[in-house]
C-alpha positions as CSV (number, residue, x, y, z in Angstrom):
1,M,44.5,26.9,-93.8
2,L,41.1,25.2,-93.4
3,A,41.2,21.5,-93.9
4,V,37.7,20.2,-92.8
5,T,35.1,17.5,-94.5
6,G,31.4,17.2,-94.8
7,G,28.9,20.1,-95.5
8,I,28.9,23.4,-93.8
9,W,25.5,23.4,-92.6
10,S,26.2,20.9,-89.8
11,A,27.9,23.4,-88.0
12,Y,25.4,26.0,-88.7
13,L,22.8,24.0,-87.4
14,I,24.7,23.5,-83.8
15,L,25.1,27.4,-83.8
16,V,21.6,27.6,-84.3
17,L,20.3,24.9,-81.8
18,Y,22.8,27.0,-79.1
19,V,21.2,30.8,-80.0
20,L,17.9,28.8,-79.5
21,A,18.7,26.9,-76.4
22,M,20.1,30.4,-75.1
23,V,17.2,32.6,-75.8
24,A,14.6,29.8,-74.3
25,V,16.7,30.1,-71.4
26,G,16.1,33.3,-70.7
27,V,12.4,32.9,-71.5
28,V,12.0,29.9,-69.0
29,T,13.8,32.0,-66.4
30,Y,11.6,35.0,-66.3
31,K,9.8,34.4,-63.4
32,K,12.7,33.5,-61.1
33,S,13.7,37.1,-61.5
34,K,11.0,39.1,-60.4
35,S,12.5,40.3,-57.2
36,L,15.3,42.0,-56.8
37,D,16.7,39.1,-54.9
38,G,15.7,36.6,-57.5
39,F,17.4,38.9,-60.2
40,L,20.9,39.5,-58.4
41,L,21.0,36.0,-56.8
42,G,18.8,33.6,-57.6
43,E,17.0,33.9,-54.4
44,R,19.7,32.2,-53.3
45,G,18.4,29.0,-53.8
46,M,21.2,27.8,-56.3
47,G,21.8,23.5,-55.6
48,G,25.2,22.4,-55.5
49,W,25.5,21.8,-59.6
50,M,24.2,25.0,-60.7
51,S,26.6,26.5,-58.4
52,A,29.4,24.3,-59.3
53,F,28.8,24.8,-63.0
54,A,28.6,28.7,-62.7
55,Y,31.8,28.7,-61.0
56,G,33.4,26.9,-63.5
57,T,32.3,28.3,-66.6
58,T,33.1,31.8,-64.6
59,Y,36.5,30.8,-64.1
60,F,37.4,29.3,-67.6
61,S,36.8,31.9,-70.8
62,A,37.6,31.5,-74.2
63,V,40.9,33.4,-73.1
64,V,42.1,30.1,-71.9
65,F,41.3,27.7,-74.7
66,I,42.6,30.2,-77.4
67,G,45.2,32.5,-75.9
68,Y,46.4,31.3,-72.5
69,A,46.4,27.6,-73.7
70,G,49.0,28.1,-76.8
71,T,51.0,30.9,-75.5
72,Y,51.7,28.9,-72.2
73,G,51.8,25.6,-74.0
74,M,54.6,26.6,-76.4
75,S,56.7,28.1,-73.8
76,L,56.3,25.5,-70.7
77,G,55.4,22.4,-73.0
78,L,53.9,19.4,-70.5
79,G,54.4,21.6,-67.9
80,A,51.8,23.8,-69.0
81,V,49.4,21.2,-67.5
82,W,50.5,21.9,-63.8
83,I,48.4,25.4,-64.0
84,G,45.3,23.3,-64.7
85,I,45.8,21.1,-62.0
86,A,46.5,23.8,-59.4
87,N,43.1,25.5,-60.8
88,A,41.4,22.8,-59.8
89,I,42.9,21.9,-56.4
90,L,43.5,25.6,-55.0
91,G,41.5,27.5,-57.4
92,S,38.1,25.5,-57.1
93,L,38.8,22.5,-54.0
94,V,40.3,24.6,-51.5
95,A,38.7,27.8,-52.6
96,W,35.1,26.5,-51.9
97,L,36.1,24.7,-48.7
98,V,37.4,28.1,-47.1
99,L,35.3,30.4,-48.5
100,A,32.1,29.2,-49.8
101,K,30.5,28.2,-46.2
102,R,31.2,31.5,-44.4
103,T,30.6,33.6,-47.2
104,R,27.5,32.3,-47.9
105,S,26.4,32.5,-44.1
106,L,27.7,36.2,-43.3
107,S,26.3,37.2,-46.9
108,Q,23.2,36.2,-45.6
109,R,23.1,37.4,-42.2
110,Y,23.9,41.0,-43.4
111,S,21.6,40.7,-46.1
112,A,24.5,41.5,-48.8
113,S,23.9,41.1,-52.5
114,T,27.3,42.3,-53.8
115,M,30.8,41.7,-53.0
116,A,31.4,45.3,-52.2
117,E,28.2,45.6,-49.7
118,L,29.6,42.7,-48.0
119,F,32.4,44.8,-46.9
120,E,30.1,47.3,-46.1
121,K,28.5,45.4,-43.4
122,R,31.4,43.4,-42.4
123,Y,33.3,47.0,-42.1
124,N,30.6,49.3,-41.0
125,S,31.7,51.9,-43.3
126,R,29.8,53.0,-46.4
127,H,32.7,54.6,-48.3
128,I,34.6,51.3,-48.7
129,K,31.6,50.1,-50.4
130,L,31.7,53.0,-52.8
131,Y,35.7,52.6,-52.9
132,A,35.0,49.1,-53.7
133,A,32.6,49.2,-55.9
134,I,34.4,52.2,-58.2
135,V,37.3,49.4,-58.5
136,I,35.2,46.5,-59.6
137,F,33.3,48.7,-62.8
138,I,36.8,50.0,-63.8
139,F,38.6,47.0,-64.1
140,L,35.5,44.4,-65.2
141,I,34.6,46.4,-68.2
142,P,38.5,45.9,-69.8
143,Y,37.9,42.5,-68.7
144,S,34.6,42.0,-70.5
145,T,36.1,43.4,-73.5
146,S,38.7,41.1,-74.1
147,V,36.4,38.1,-73.4
148,Y,35.0,38.8,-77.2
149,Q,38.7,38.8,-78.8
150,G,39.1,35.1,-78.1
151,I,36.3,33.8,-81.2
152,A,37.5,36.2,-83.8
153,Y,39.7,34.3,-85.4
154,L,37.2,31.1,-85.5
155,S,34.2,32.8,-86.3
156,E,35.7,34.1,-89.6
157,A,37.5,31.1,-90.4
158,V,34.6,28.8,-89.8
159,F,31.5,30.7,-90.7
160,G,33.4,33.3,-92.6
161,L,31.4,35.5,-90.2
162,D,33.1,39.2,-89.7
163,F,34.3,39.5,-86.1
164,V,32.1,42.5,-85.8
165,W,28.7,40.6,-86.3
166,C,30.1,37.9,-84.0
167,V,30.5,40.3,-81.1
168,V,27.0,41.4,-82.1
169,I,25.5,38.1,-82.0
170,M,27.3,37.6,-78.6
171,A,26.2,40.8,-77.0
172,V,22.7,40.4,-78.0
173,L,22.3,37.1,-76.5
174,V,23.7,37.8,-73.4
175,G,22.1,40.9,-73.0
176,V,18.6,39.2,-73.6
177,Y,18.8,36.6,-71.4
178,L,20.3,38.4,-68.7
179,F,18.1,40.8,-69.1
180,V,14.6,39.1,-68.8
181,G,16.3,36.1,-66.3
182,G,19.1,37.6,-64.7
183,Y,21.4,35.3,-62.3
184,F,19.0,32.2,-62.6
185,A,19.0,32.4,-66.4
186,N,22.9,33.4,-65.7
187,A,23.1,30.3,-63.9
188,V,21.0,27.9,-66.3
189,S,23.1,28.8,-69.3
190,N,26.4,28.6,-67.4
191,F,25.2,24.9,-67.1
192,I,24.3,24.1,-70.4
193,Q,27.6,25.9,-71.5
194,G,29.3,23.9,-68.9
195,I,28.3,20.6,-70.2
196,I,29.2,22.0,-73.7
197,M,32.7,22.9,-72.6
198,L,33.2,19.5,-70.7
199,I,32.3,17.7,-74.0
200,G,33.9,20.2,-76.2
201,V,37.3,19.6,-74.5
202,V,37.3,15.8,-74.8
203,V,36.6,16.4,-78.5
204,M,39.8,18.7,-78.6
205,I,41.8,16.0,-77.1
206,I,41.1,13.1,-79.0
207,L,41.8,15.3,-82.3
208,M,45.2,16.4,-80.9
209,L,46.1,13.2,-79.6
210,K,45.5,11.5,-83.1
211,A,47.2,14.1,-85.4
212,P,49.8,13.0,-86.9
213,E,52.4,15.9,-85.9
214,V,51.6,14.2,-82.1
215,N,50.6,10.4,-82.7
216,G,49.4,9.2,-79.6
217,I,52.2,9.1,-76.9
218,E,55.2,9.3,-79.3
219,G,54.3,12.9,-79.1
220,L,54.5,13.0,-75.4
221,K,57.9,11.2,-75.1
222,H,59.0,13.8,-77.9
223,L,58.2,16.9,-75.9
224,I,60.1,15.5,-72.5
225,D,63.0,14.3,-74.6
226,T,63.4,17.6,-76.5
227,G,63.2,19.6,-72.7
228,Y,59.4,20.3,-72.6
229,G,58.2,17.9,-70.1
230,F,56.5,18.2,-66.8
231,F,59.2,19.9,-65.2
232,P,60.3,23.5,-66.7
233,D,63.7,24.9,-67.0
234,A,64.6,27.5,-64.2
235,E,67.7,28.7,-66.1
236,T,67.1,29.5,-70.0
237,T,65.6,32.7,-70.3
238,A,65.1,34.7,-73.5
239,T,65.7,38.1,-71.8
240,G,68.3,37.2,-69.5
241,S,65.9,37.4,-66.3
242,W,64.8,34.9,-63.9
243,F,61.6,36.0,-64.2
244,D,61.6,35.2,-67.9
245,S,62.4,31.8,-67.2
246,P,59.9,28.9,-68.1
247,A,60.0,27.6,-64.5
248,A,59.1,31.0,-63.7
249,Q,56.2,32.0,-65.7
250,L,54.7,28.5,-64.6
251,I,54.8,29.4,-60.6
252,F,53.3,33.0,-61.3
253,N,50.7,32.0,-64.1
254,L,49.9,29.3,-61.6
255,L,49.7,31.4,-58.7
256,L,48.1,34.1,-60.3
257,T,45.1,32.1,-61.8
258,S,44.5,29.9,-58.7
259,F,44.5,32.2,-55.8
260,G,43.6,34.9,-58.1
261,I,39.9,33.4,-58.6
262,W,39.5,33.5,-54.9
263,A,39.0,37.4,-54.5
264,V,37.6,38.4,-58.0
265,P,34.0,39.6,-57.4
266,Q,32.7,37.2,-60.3
267,S,33.1,34.3,-58.5
268,V,32.7,35.2,-55.0
269,Q,29.1,36.2,-55.7
270,K,28.8,32.5,-56.9
271,F,28.9,31.7,-53.0
272,F,26.5,34.1,-52.1
273,A,23.4,32.5,-54.0
274,I,23.9,28.7,-52.6
275,R,20.9,27.3,-51.0
276,N,22.7,25.5,-48.1
277,D,25.6,23.6,-46.6
278,R,24.8,20.7,-48.5
279,A,25.1,22.3,-51.7
280,V,28.2,23.8,-50.5
281,L,29.8,20.2,-50.2
282,Q,28.4,19.0,-53.3
283,G,29.9,22.3,-55.5
284,S,33.1,21.7,-54.1
285,V,33.7,18.0,-55.7
286,I,31.6,19.1,-58.7
287,S,33.7,22.3,-59.4
288,T,36.7,20.4,-58.9
289,F,36.5,17.8,-61.4
290,F,34.7,20.4,-63.7
291,A,38.3,22.5,-63.3
292,L,40.5,19.8,-64.0
293,I,38.8,18.4,-66.6
294,V,38.1,21.8,-68.5
295,G,41.3,23.4,-66.9
296,G,43.7,20.7,-67.5
297,G,42.4,19.5,-70.8
298,A,42.5,23.2,-72.3
299,Y,46.3,23.6,-71.0
300,F,47.1,20.0,-71.8
301,N,46.1,20.8,-75.4
302,G,48.3,23.7,-75.4
303,S,51.3,21.8,-74.2
304,L,51.1,20.0,-77.4
305,A,51.1,22.5,-79.2
306,R,55.3,22.8,-79.5
307,L,54.8,19.5,-81.6
308,F,53.0,21.6,-84.3
309,Y,55.5,24.6,-84.3
310,P,59.1,24.7,-83.4
311,E,59.5,28.2,-83.1
312,M,56.9,30.7,-81.4
313,P,54.8,32.1,-83.8
314,A,54.7,35.9,-84.0
315,D,51.2,36.0,-82.9
316,P,50.6,33.3,-80.3
317,S,47.2,33.9,-79.7
318,N,46.0,31.9,-82.9
319,I,48.2,28.9,-82.3
320,I,45.3,26.6,-80.8
321,P,42.9,27.6,-83.9
322,N,45.3,27.2,-86.5
323,I,45.8,23.5,-85.4
324,L,42.6,22.7,-85.1
325,L,41.5,24.2,-88.6
326,S,44.7,22.1,-90.2
327,N,43.9,19.0,-88.7
328,E,42.2,16.8,-91.8
329,M,40.3,14.7,-89.5
330,M,38.3,17.6,-88.7
331,S,34.6,18.0,-89.8
332,Y,32.4,20.5,-90.2
333,A,30.1,19.1,-87.2
334,V,33.1,19.1,-84.7
335,L,34.2,22.5,-85.6
336,G,30.9,23.8,-85.1
337,L,31.1,22.1,-81.4
338,I,34.5,23.5,-81.1
339,F,33.5,26.9,-81.9
340,V,30.2,26.7,-79.7
341,L,32.5,25.7,-76.9
342,V,34.7,28.6,-77.0
343,L,31.3,30.9,-77.6
344,S,29.8,29.1,-74.3
345,A,33.4,29.8,-72.4
346,S,33.0,33.5,-73.8
347,M,29.2,34.1,-72.6
348,S,29.7,32.3,-69.3
349,T,32.2,34.4,-68.5
350,L,30.6,37.7,-70.0
351,S,27.3,37.0,-68.5
352,S,29.1,37.0,-65.1
353,L,30.8,40.2,-65.7
354,A,27.7,42.0,-66.8
355,L,26.0,40.9,-63.8
356,V,28.4,41.5,-61.1
357,S,28.9,45.1,-62.6
358,S,25.6,46.0,-62.8
359,S,24.6,45.0,-59.7
360,S,27.5,46.9,-58.1
361,V,26.6,50.3,-59.5
362,C,22.9,49.8,-58.6
363,M,23.4,48.9,-55.4
364,D,26.5,49.8,-54.2
365,I,26.2,53.4,-56.3
366,Y,22.8,54.0,-57.0
367,R,20.8,52.9,-54.2
368,G,23.6,53.9,-51.6
369,Y,24.4,57.0,-52.6
370,I,22.2,58.3,-55.4
371,N,18.8,57.4,-54.3
372,K,18.7,56.0,-51.1
373,G,15.2,55.8,-50.8
374,A,15.2,53.6,-54.1
375,T,12.6,50.7,-54.0
376,D,13.2,47.0,-55.0
377,K,11.5,47.6,-57.9
378,Q,13.4,50.2,-59.7
379,V,16.8,48.9,-58.3
380,N,15.8,45.7,-60.3
381,L,14.6,47.6,-63.4
382,L,17.8,49.6,-63.5
383,A,20.0,46.1,-62.8
384,R,18.3,44.8,-65.8
385,I,19.0,48.1,-68.1
386,L,22.9,47.9,-66.7
387,C,23.5,44.3,-67.5
388,F,22.5,45.1,-71.5
389,V,24.4,48.4,-71.3
390,F,27.6,47.2,-69.6
391,V,27.4,44.2,-72.6
392,I,27.1,46.7,-75.0
393,I,30.0,48.8,-73.7
394,S,32.4,46.1,-73.9
395,A,31.0,44.9,-77.7
396,V,31.4,48.9,-78.6
397,F,35.4,48.9,-77.1
398,A,35.8,45.1,-78.5
399,I,34.8,46.5,-82.1
400,F,36.7,49.6,-82.1
401,E,39.7,47.7,-80.6
402,V,40.4,50.3,-77.9
403,D,43.7,49.1,-77.5
404,A,44.1,51.1,-73.9
405,I,41.0,49.2,-72.7
406,V,42.0,45.5,-74.0
407,T,45.9,46.2,-72.5
408,L,44.2,47.1,-69.0
409,M,42.5,43.5,-68.9
410,S,45.6,41.8,-68.4
411,L,45.9,43.3,-65.5
412,S,42.5,43.2,-64.3
413,W,42.7,39.7,-62.5
414,G,45.7,40.3,-60.4
415,T,44.6,43.8,-59.4
416,L,41.0,42.8,-58.5
417,S,42.6,40.2,-56.2
418,G,45.0,41.9,-54.6
419,C,42.8,44.9,-53.7
420,F,40.1,42.5,-52.3
421,L,41.9,39.3,-51.4
422,G,43.1,40.1,-47.7
423,P,39.9,42.3,-46.7
424,Y,37.9,39.5,-48.3
425,V,39.8,36.3,-46.2
426,Y,40.4,38.1,-43.2
427,G,36.6,39.5,-42.7
428,L,35.6,35.9,-43.0
429,Y,38.0,34.5,-40.4
430,W,39.3,37.5,-38.0
431,K,37.3,39.1,-36.1
432,R,40.1,42.1,-35.9
433,A,40.2,43.3,-39.2
434,N,38.6,46.0,-39.8
435,K,38.0,48.9,-42.9
436,V,41.3,50.5,-42.2
437,G,43.0,47.2,-43.1
438,A,40.6,46.8,-46.2
439,Y,41.2,50.5,-47.3
440,A,45.0,50.1,-47.4
441,S,44.8,47.0,-49.2
442,V,42.8,48.7,-52.1
443,T,44.6,51.3,-52.1
444,A,48.5,49.9,-51.7
445,T,47.6,47.4,-54.6
446,L,46.8,50.3,-56.9
447,A,49.3,52.0,-56.3
448,T,51.5,49.1,-56.0
449,T,50.2,47.8,-59.6
450,I,50.6,51.4,-61.2
451,T,54.2,51.7,-60.0
452,L,55.5,47.7,-60.6
453,I,54.1,48.7,-64.1
454,F,56.6,51.6,-65.1
455,V,59.7,49.9,-62.9
456,F,59.5,46.9,-64.9
457,G,59.1,48.7,-67.8
458,K,62.0,50.3,-67.4
459,I,64.1,47.2,-67.1
460,G,62.7,45.9,-70.1
461,G,64.4,48.6,-71.5
462,G,61.2,51.1,-72.1
463,E,62.0,54.7,-73.0
464,S,59.0,56.4,-74.0
465,F,55.8,56.3,-71.6
466,T,54.0,53.6,-74.4
467,E,56.9,51.6,-74.3
468,L,56.7,51.7,-70.3
469,L,53.2,50.6,-70.6
470,S,53.7,48.0,-72.8
471,L,56.7,46.3,-71.7
472,G,55.6,46.5,-67.7
473,I,52.0,44.8,-68.7
474,K,53.9,41.9,-69.9
475,R,55.0,41.1,-66.0
476,A,51.0,41.0,-65.1
477,P,51.7,37.6,-63.4
478,V,54.2,38.9,-61.2
479,I,52.7,42.0,-60.5
480,G,49.6,40.6,-60.1
481,V,51.0,37.8,-57.6
482,F,53.0,40.6,-55.7
483,C,50.0,42.1,-55.0
484,M,47.9,39.4,-53.5
485,V,50.8,38.5,-51.5
486,E,51.1,42.2,-50.6
487,S,47.1,42.4,-49.3
488,M,47.5,39.3,-47.3
489,I,50.5,41.1,-45.3
490,V,48.9,45.0,-45.5
491,T,45.5,44.0,-44.5
492,P,46.4,42.6,-40.9
493,I,49.2,45.2,-40.3
494,A,46.7,48.4,-41.2
495,S,43.8,46.9,-38.8
496,L,45.9,46.6,-35.8
497,I,47.7,49.9,-36.6
498,G,44.2,51.5,-36.7
499,E,42.7,49.3,-33.9
500,A,45.2,50.5,-31.9
501,V,45.0,54.4,-33.0
502,A,41.1,54.0,-32.5
503,K,41.5,52.6,-29.1
504,R,43.5,56.1,-27.9
505,K,40.7,58.4,-29.7
506,G,38.1,56.1,-27.9
507,V,36.0,55.3,-30.8
508,A,35.3,52.1,-32.2
509,L,36.0,51.1,-35.9
510,N,33.5,47.7,-35.7
511,A,29.8,49.1,-34.9
512,P,28.3,47.0,-31.5
513,E,25.9,45.1,-33.7
514,V,28.2,44.4,-36.6
515,A,30.8,42.9,-34.3
516,E,28.0,40.9,-32.5
517,K,27.0,39.6,-35.5
518,E,29.9,38.6,-36.8
519,E,30.6,36.5,-33.4
520,V,27.1,35.2,-34.1
521,A,28.3,34.3,-37.6
522,E,31.7,32.4,-36.3
523,T,29.6,30.6,-33.9
524,V,27.2,29.3,-36.3
525,A,29.6,28.6,-39.0
526,A,31.9,26.8,-36.4
527,N,29.0,24.6,-35.4
528,E,28.0,23.5,-39.0
């Protein structure tokens, strides 16, 4: 029930100001996107603040605020906060320290604009680029589609705005400022959206703690006393399987969300565009604090949901919106701010996904295979058009509620990370990593994902194809973590096997110039 005070005009005013700001971003940043490198990577001139906010806003989408926070807050209680803390330490701080400097160095040395192109140059294989680009395209479309879902309920409840129109507004806004401004527009808009997210999360925490159901510290004590404290139960399960225990849910979701971000292309691309090493160090600190406040705050809000709902509702995805909308202290101005918070989280992620998808197609497939002689001007125009196309395709799938596409999204994060984690990390640090290991990682992950879906579906009692699929996908966090571990094991083993076979045949897996570049890059990274 909507229980708010004040005039609805204040909510509309905040929304209009946000829309105007996003349009202005596209216009102001146009000059930065005239070159191909400028459109795809902002001419590799992003500072620490811009890079950190771009990384953070891509990391935390509306799914975290609306879906994950409420669902895992209900099942884990205060234990859900550990996911946000781990995201800040492992997914932000450690990820930046381990990956950012070397990724930036190698991407510049190889003149790589995309993750797939980096694999091509690092592993001396055109076909690994095509393989990676196809996987990225297939799994980012459903991911993009799901981003729209997080704001549907709020748009209808606050503004009486039909979900379709909300999707259209998002698609047009993102499409316009990406078409006009490219990566730099994405980075600037992410910075603005990041500030909104920081303010919005703090406001949400204050409102939750002041709610009568929570009553400040009393609510936290109640959660701890009733078994929903910071350390979830490892034995109690709804199905009798350890995989469904609160502790197991925490472990697998913590690992998936903290390490999955390491190898998804939309986050890796942020390292390509960093200006210098000073910006890397600055970005690692800023992104950590951003993740701690936004991610930790979102999960903390979700952990209080158990105080409002003694039992898990039939549709847990609307838990947080329902709590906020029923808060008598809520005003339309605050509600408008929270709506823009969720909208910002959605648009920042959507714009990054669209940019990565378009760059994969135009650089890795079009220029790599279809038209090798394409000029930068032609590829630049195609990239702009494809950004708009990907946003529209995702919007159409969301509007028509293509269930197969939306369902596939729940596996996209783990599958993409499983495919690329090994080849990416070993490619940065181990010169003996080669294309055999990269091919093996991607292929093994795809095969394992499909197999485990049906295995878990069968364990869950599924009989028909649909039942096996739906029940198996519910274990997506488990499948994703398994695939990431598999990638880190398969990549070096397959690389060594491939190296041994190549030596017997007298064939070099890495071209001399590639090996030489890598050794130089390692020396530079060590000296830095």
